[in-house]
N, C-alpha and C positions, 0 to 999 in steps of 0.2 A: 342903222343896219338897213341894207337894201334887200328887196325881194328877190329871190332866186327860184325859178321854176326849173325842174328837171322833167324833160319829156322823153321817156323811153320810146324808141322807134325801131320797128322791125320791117317797115315798109309795107305792111299789110293794111287793108282798108281801115280797120279800127284805129291803128296808130296814126294814119294820115288824118283821120277825122280829129283825133285828139290833138294833133299838131296845130290844126286850124283853130280849134277851141283854146288851146294854150296861147296862141298869138293874140286872139281877142282879149283874153283875160289879162295877159301880160301887158297889153297896151293900156288897158284901163288902170291897172295897178302899178304901171311904170316899173316892170320887173325885167330882170335879165333872164335869158333862157338858155339852157344847155340841153342840146339834143344828145341822148345817150343810146348807143347801140351796144348790145352785148353779143359777143361771138363765143363759139366753143373754142377750146384749145386746139391747135393744129395737130394733126396726126404725126406719127413718127417717121414715116417714110419720106423720101425726097419728093415724090410726086404729090404726096398729101401736103407737105410744107409749101411746095410751089403753088398748089391750088388755093391754099389758105392765103398766101401772099397776094395772089391775083384777086381773090374775093375781097380781101381787105381793101385793096386799091379801089375796087368798084364801089365799096361801101363808103369809103372816104370821099370819092367823087359825088355820090348821091347826097351824103350828109352836107358837104360843102354847098351844093346847089340849094338844098332845103334851108340851110341856115342863112344863106344870102338872100334867098326869096323872102323868108320871114322877116329878116332884118330890114330889107327894103320896103316891104309892104306896111310894116307897123312902126318902123323907126326904132327898133329894139336892138340891144346888144345881144347877139345870138352866137354861140359857139357850139362845138360838138366834141364828143369824147367817145372812144371805143374802149370797152373793158372786156375781159375774158372770164368766162365761168358760167354759172347758172344764172339766168336772167333775174329770177326773183331775189336771189342773194345779192347780186351785184348792184341792182337798182336800190335796194335798201341800204347797202353799205355806202354807195356813192352819195345818196341823198343825205345820209348822216354825216359823211366826211365833208360835204359842201355846206352843211347846215341849211339845206334847202327849205324854202317856205312851203313849197307844194310840189308834189309829183303829179303830173297830168298825164294819164295813160288811159287808153281804151282797152276794151275787152270784148270778145264775142262769146264769152262764157256766161251763162245765166245761172 
């Protein structure tokens, strides 16, 4: 069984810090990393759907860059996934589905 780390990422400062920490830890433990971003469901109007599509495209571009950088820096297998719904629920469900070893995430809530 290999190690799998899930790193929820929303591009805020704390998630970027956790991304770097996950890279360090995954390198030491020889783990695979999946970057996970959770989006809300698109609205029902045509303009809301178009905005959501454009936003998703931007997020995919960012995730691709972060995954590539992490992979190159640490020599890790890094991929990404986008899910829809409530972040706390999707993070837990995804980690369980993937049988993740660890979820590495930051928080600015004390």
